[in-house]
N, C-alpha and C positions, 0 to 999 in steps of 0.2 A: 504495500499500500504506499502510496507517494506521500510525503511529507508536505505541508502546506509551504509556500515560498515564503511568506511573511514570519514563519518560525525559522526558516533556516535549517541547515544540515545538522543532524544530531552527532555529536562527537563527544565521547564521555570525558568529562572535566579530569578524571584522575589520570587518564592517557594524556592530556594535555600537560598536566603537571609534571608526569615523568618524563617527558621529552623537552620541557621548558629549560633553556639555558645550557642544553647538551648541543654536541655536534654529531652529525649522523656518522662520520667516520670513527670517532672514539666510543662512541655509545655501545654499549654491550646488548645483549638480548633482553627486550623489554616484554615479560608476560601478562598477559591478558586474558580475561574471560569474557571482554566486551566484544562479541562477535558482530553487535548490532550497530557499533560505531561507524561513521563514514570515515574514510580517508581523506584528510585535508592536506592541503599544499605543504605544511609544516612538517608532515610526516614523512616527507619523501627522503629517502636513504637510510632511514632506520629499519632495524630488524626487530620485528615483533614476533612473539611467540602465542600463536591464537590457538586457545584452547578448542578441541574438536570434541569433548566429552570423554575423552580418555587420556590423552598426550597434548603437549604443547607443539604445533607446527609451526616451523620458521617460515615468516613471511618476509620477504626484503621489498620494500613499498618503492615502487617507480612511479614516474610522473603519469603513466597510462593507467594507475589504479586509482587516481583521484576521484572521488565522486562515487567510488563503489564502497561496499561494505567490507570490513574485515574478514567476517564469516565466509565471504564468497571464495577465499583464498585458502581455507582450512576445511575439506570435505570431512563430513561426518560419518559418511557410510563408504565402507572398502568393498570394491567389487572382486570378488575372487574369480569367478568365471562362469561360463556356461558349462553343464555336465553333459552326460550322454556318450553313447557308442561312438556317434559319428565324431564328436570333439576328440577323443582320446585316438581315433585312426588318424585324425589329422596332425595330432601333436606327434605319434609315432613317426609319420612320412617327415616332418619338419626334423626330427632327431636325426633321421636317416640320413637326409640331405645334408645337414649339418656335419655329421660324421664323414661322409662321402668327401665333401669340399676341403674338410681338415686333411684327411687323407692324400688328395690330389695336391694340397698346397704343400705338404711334407715331401710328397714323391718329387715335387718340382724343385723344392730346395735341395734335396739330396741329388738329384741331375745336375743341379748348377754348381754345387760342391765338386763333384766328380769331374766335370769338364775344367775347372779352374787348377786343380791337381795335375 
């Protein structure tokens, strides 16, 4: 839901106090639970540890992130993978292709060493 323009963006006051008077290059990781805070231009260059419900995920704020919320860059759900028989077959084929390419690269390296001697 959009915030009223006359109210302005919501930035947690505690966050602003934590970055006040610090330089982005020398500042340490700033831990926060305030996922709803919008990223202000003053925050550019700082590293925030945004809590995702389990751990703090490190977020380096850049100019492109201004106006977005901190929680957007700290996903709360982890995608494991889709399962099933078909998925397992695809993974096995990918493994076999990787092994074959590694063996081919090793054979090529061995032949180039033999030519040098």
